[in-house]
C-alpha positions as CSV (number, residue, x, y, z in Angstrom):
1,M,69.0,95.7,153.1
2,R,67.2,99.0,152.6
3,P,65.1,99.4,149.5
4,S,67.4,102.2,148.1
5,A,70.4,99.9,148.5
6,I,68.5,97.1,146.7
7,C,67.7,99.4,143.8
8,V,71.3,100.6,143.4
9,F,72.5,96.9,143.5
10,A,70.0,95.9,140.8
11,V,71.0,98.8,138.6
12,A,74.7,97.8,139.0
13,L,73.9,94.2,138.0
14,V,72.1,95.4,134.8
15,V,75.0,97.7,133.8
16,A,77.5,94.9,134.4
17,R,75.4,92.5,132.4
18,E,75.1,94.9,129.5
19,S,78.9,95.6,129.5
20,V,79.6,91.8,129.3
21,L,77.1,91.4,126.4
22,A,78.5,94.4,124.6
23,Q,81.9,92.8,124.7
24,R,80.5,89.6,123.3
25,R,78.5,91.2,120.4
26,P,80.3,91.4,117.1
27,T,81.3,94.9,116.1
28,L,78.9,96.3,113.6
29,R,81.3,97.7,111.0
30,P,82.0,97.0,107.4
31,N,84.9,94.6,106.8
32,L,87.6,96.5,104.9
33,E,90.5,94.3,105.9
34,G,92.7,92.7,103.4
35,T,95.3,93.5,100.7
36,W,94.2,95.9,98.0
37,S,95.6,97.3,94.8
38,G,94.7,100.9,94.1
39,A,96.6,100.9,90.8
40,T,95.1,102.2,87.7
41,L,96.4,103.7,84.4
42,T,93.4,106.1,84.3
43,P,94.9,109.6,84.7
44,L,93.8,111.9,87.5
45,Q,93.0,114.6,85.0
46,R,91.4,114.2,81.6
47,P,94.1,114.3,78.9
48,S,94.2,117.1,76.3
49,G,91.9,116.3,73.4
50,F,89.4,114.5,75.6
51,E,88.0,117.6,77.4
52,N,84.3,116.6,76.7
53,R,84.9,112.8,76.8
54,S,84.4,110.8,79.9
55,T,85.7,107.5,78.3
56,F,88.1,106.3,75.7
57,T,87.1,104.2,72.7
58,P,88.8,100.7,72.8
59,D,91.3,101.8,70.1
60,E,92.1,105.1,72.0
61,A,92.6,103.1,75.2
62,A,95.0,100.7,73.5
63,E,97.0,103.7,72.1
64,Y,97.0,105.3,75.6
65,R,98.4,102.1,77.1
66,R,101.0,101.7,74.3
67,N,102.3,105.3,74.8
68,A,102.6,105.1,78.5
69,P,106.4,104.7,78.8
70,E,107.2,107.7,76.6
71,R,104.5,109.7,78.2
72,I,106.1,109.0,81.6
73,R,109.5,109.9,80.4
74,S,108.3,113.2,78.9
75,Q,107.1,114.3,82.4
76,L,110.5,113.8,84.0
77,P,112.1,117.1,85.1
78,S,115.3,117.1,82.9
79,A,116.9,115.6,79.8
80,A,119.3,113.7,82.0
81,D,116.4,112.1,83.8
82,R,114.7,111.2,80.6
83,L,118.0,109.6,79.3
84,T,118.7,107.6,82.5
85,Q,115.1,106.7,83.5
86,A,114.6,103.9,81.0
87,D,112.9,101.5,83.5
88,V,109.4,102.7,83.0
89,D,108.2,100.1,80.4
90,E,106.7,96.6,80.9
91,A,110.1,95.1,81.8
92,Y,110.1,96.9,85.1
93,V,106.5,98.2,85.6
94,E,103.6,95.9,86.7
95,V,101.6,96.9,83.7
96,E,99.4,93.8,84.2
97,V,97.8,95.4,87.3
98,I,98.0,99.0,86.2
99,K,94.9,99.1,83.9
100,L,92.4,101.7,82.7
101,D,89.3,101.8,84.9
102,R,86.4,101.1,82.6
103,L,88.0,103.1,79.8
104,R,87.6,106.3,81.9
105,T,89.5,109.4,80.8
106,S,90.0,110.7,84.3
107,L,89.7,109.8,88.0
108,I,88.2,113.2,88.8
109,V,84.4,113.1,88.8
110,D,83.9,116.7,90.0
111,P,84.4,119.2,88.4
112,P,82.6,117.6,85.5
113,T,85.4,118.6,83.2
114,G,87.5,115.9,84.7
115,R,90.3,118.5,85.4
116,L,91.7,120.0,88.6
117,P,90.2,123.4,89.4
118,N,92.2,126.5,88.5
119,L,95.0,127.5,90.9
120,V,94.4,130.5,93.1
121,P,96.8,133.4,92.5
122,A,98.7,132.7,95.8
123,A,99.4,129.1,94.6
124,R,100.8,130.3,91.3
125,T,103.2,132.6,93.2
126,R,104.1,129.9,95.7
127,L,104.9,127.4,92.9
128,A,106.9,130.0,90.9
129,Q,109.0,130.7,94.0
130,R,109.7,127.1,94.9
131,P,113.4,126.3,94.5
132,R,114.3,124.4,91.3
133,R,115.6,120.9,91.8
134,S,119.4,121.0,92.0
135,F,121.7,118.0,92.7
136,D,124.0,120.5,94.4
137,D,121.4,121.0,97.1
138,P,119.7,117.8,98.4
139,E,117.0,120.0,100.1
140,T,115.6,120.9,96.7
141,I,115.2,117.2,95.6
142,G,111.8,115.6,95.9
143,L,110.8,113.7,99.0
144,A,110.4,110.5,97.0
145,E,114.0,110.8,95.7
146,R,115.2,111.4,99.2
147,C,113.3,108.3,100.4
148,L,111.3,110.2,103.0
149,V,107.8,109.6,101.6
150,G,107.2,108.1,98.2
151,N,104.7,108.9,95.5
152,F,106.8,109.9,92.5
153,G,105.6,112.8,90.5
154,I,102.6,113.4,92.8
155,G,104.1,114.3,96.1
156,G,103.2,113.2,99.6
157,S,103.2,109.5,100.4
158,T,101.4,106.6,98.7
159,A,99.6,106.2,102.0
160,S,98.7,109.9,102.5
161,P,95.5,111.3,101.1
162,P,94.5,111.8,98.4
163,M,96.0,108.4,97.6
164,V,96.3,109.2,93.9
165,P,98.0,106.4,91.9
166,N,100.8,106.9,89.3
167,E,101.7,105.0,86.2
168,V,104.9,103.5,87.5
169,I,104.4,102.1,90.9
170,A,101.6,99.7,91.6
171,A,99.9,100.9,94.8
172,Y,99.4,98.0,97.2
173,Y,97.7,98.6,100.6
174,R,97.1,96.4,103.6
175,I,94.1,97.5,105.7
176,V,93.7,96.4,109.3
177,Q,90.8,97.3,111.6
178,T,90.3,97.4,115.4
179,D,87.5,98.9,117.4
180,A,89.6,102.1,118.0
181,H,91.8,102.4,114.9
182,V,92.2,101.6,111.2
183,M,95.7,101.1,109.8
184,I,96.4,101.8,106.1
185,F,99.8,100.3,105.3
186,T,101.4,100.9,101.9
187,E,104.1,98.8,100.3
188,W,106.0,101.7,98.8
189,M,108.2,103.4,101.4
190,H,106.4,101.1,104.0
191,D,104.4,104.0,105.4
192,A,101.6,103.2,107.8
193,R,98.8,105.7,108.3
194,I,96.8,105.3,111.6
195,V,93.2,106.5,111.5
196,R,91.8,107.2,115.0
197,L,88.1,106.3,115.1
198,N,85.6,108.6,116.7
199,S,88.3,111.0,117.8
200,A,89.3,114.7,117.3
201,H,92.2,116.2,115.4
202,V,95.3,117.1,117.2
203,S,96.4,120.7,117.7
204,P,96.9,122.6,114.4
205,S,100.5,123.2,115.5
206,I,101.3,119.5,115.1
207,R,102.1,118.7,111.5
208,K,102.6,115.2,110.1
209,W,104.1,113.7,106.9
210,L,100.9,111.7,106.3
211,G,98.5,114.2,107.9
212,D,96.3,113.6,111.0
213,S,93.5,111.2,110.2
214,I,90.4,110.6,112.2
215,G,87.5,108.4,111.1
216,H,84.0,107.1,111.7
217,Y,81.6,104.6,110.0
218,E,78.5,105.6,108.1
219,G,76.8,102.3,107.4
220,S,79.0,100.3,105.0
221,T,81.4,103.2,104.5
222,L,84.5,104.2,106.5
223,V,84.8,108.0,106.4
224,V,88.3,109.4,107.0
225,D,89.0,113.2,107.6
226,T,92.6,114.3,107.3
227,T,94.2,117.7,108.1
228,N,97.5,118.9,109.7
229,F,99.8,118.1,106.7
230,R,103.4,119.4,106.8
231,A,104.1,122.4,104.6
232,D,106.9,120.4,102.7
233,T,104.7,117.5,101.8
234,H,103.4,119.2,98.6
235,N,100.8,116.6,97.9
236,L,99.8,117.5,94.3
237,D,101.4,120.9,95.0
238,S,99.0,121.5,97.9
239,G,99.4,124.0,100.8
240,E,99.3,123.7,104.5
241,R,95.5,124.0,104.7
242,L,94.9,120.9,102.7
243,H,91.8,119.1,103.9
244,V,90.9,115.6,102.6
245,V,87.8,113.5,103.2
246,E,88.0,109.9,102.0
247,R,85.2,107.3,101.8
248,F,86.1,103.6,101.7
249,T,83.0,101.5,100.7
250,R,83.0,97.7,100.4
251,V,81.3,97.0,97.1
252,D,81.7,93.2,97.0
253,A,84.1,90.5,98.1
254,K,86.9,91.7,95.8
255,T,86.3,95.5,95.5
256,L,86.4,98.7,97.6
257,R,85.2,101.9,96.2
258,Y,87.6,104.7,97.1
259,R,86.1,108.2,96.8
260,V,88.1,111.3,97.9
261,T,87.2,115.0,98.2
262,V,90.1,117.5,98.4
263,D,89.8,121.1,99.6
264,D,92.7,123.5,99.8
265,P,91.7,127.2,99.6
266,D,95.4,128.1,99.3
267,T,95.8,126.0,96.1
268,W,92.6,125.5,94.2
269,E,89.6,127.7,93.5
270,R,87.1,125.1,94.6
271,P,87.1,121.5,96.1
272,W,87.4,118.5,93.7
273,T,86.5,114.9,94.0
274,A,87.9,111.7,92.4
275,E,86.9,108.1,92.6
276,W,88.2,104.7,91.5
277,P,88.2,101.0,92.7
278,F,90.6,99.2,95.0
279,N,90.8,95.6,93.9
280,G,91.4,92.7,96.3
281,T,94.6,90.8,95.7
282,T,96.6,87.9,97.1
283,T,99.9,89.6,96.2
284,R,102.3,89.7,99.0
285,L,103.6,93.1,100.1
286,Y,107.4,93.5,100.2
287,G,109.7,95.8,102.1
288,V,111.0,98.8,100.2
289,E,114.2,99.7,102.1
290,C,115.0,102.8,100.1
291,H,118.0,103.9,102.1
292,E,119.6,100.5,102.6
293,G,122.8,100.6,100.6
294,N,121.6,103.6,98.7
295,Y,124.6,105.9,97.7
296,A,122.6,108.0,95.3
297,V,122.8,111.3,97.3
298,E,126.4,110.8,98.1
299,N,127.3,110.0,94.5
300,F,125.5,112.9,92.9
301,L,127.1,115.3,95.4
302,R,130.5,113.8,94.6
303,G,129.8,114.3,90.9
304,A,128.8,117.9,91.4
305,R,132.0,118.6,93.2
306,A,134.0,116.8,90.5
307,D,132.3,119.0,87.8
308,E,133.3,122.1,89.8
309,R,136.9,121.0,89.9
310,R,137.0,120.4,86.2
311,R,135.6,123.8,85.5
312,R,138.2,125.4,87.7
313,D,141.0,123.5,86.1
């Protein structure tokens, strides 16, 4: 065998050996797998009266918890909703897992005010022109009510970033990791967001309900970058240029730190950042088959037609 051939053969053996060893080595990545609860009673924005306060006193916290059902009802869009939506108290809501995070008055950590930045003029115009909800027109009804994606009162999906919790639904997640992907599965509406690792975003012309998520690891943290949201997702009243960067960090055996930075020049004057813990749980996730046997849309359309007939008669 010629010397050059021997050299090529030796290099091939080394490459093959390294490939086999690489397959045997454990993947150096933080372990984020498990079932997690992202639920918290801490509001996204600091409530009125607490503008310069980052925490509640224990008595204020107790009062905030006690008033939760009435506060939720007051945020519903109509008097009819407030009359019929009585199932927002401890009889129906998992209040035992929806707790205040360290007595904090807001999840937002930047701006320091604990409030969302001001809306840009274009966003004010867009929101003012948005069709008002009408039971005569299902297209004006929220995506959660239509069982398309579900994060009531916030918009988007419980699985789509920013994964802001609400005071009614306990947000449970299942995280599964492979070498090429991370799956974030949410119990509510059983949405599954697939994060492609070390990849690039798809074409801007491709829009998705949960956005297009790509990710990479930075030490003990999974960093997820998401763009390409659908225009009708309206996550926190956002626009099409919504850009979200999430950071999942394993703090200890029972805790993930979730930190999210949101940038949307069509909605807010500046980016904002929020942070709260995801707590490990042994709670099983259940299917939420929203449309199975659901006659709500059909029934409220029948009711609207009946009202029209009564007015004509």
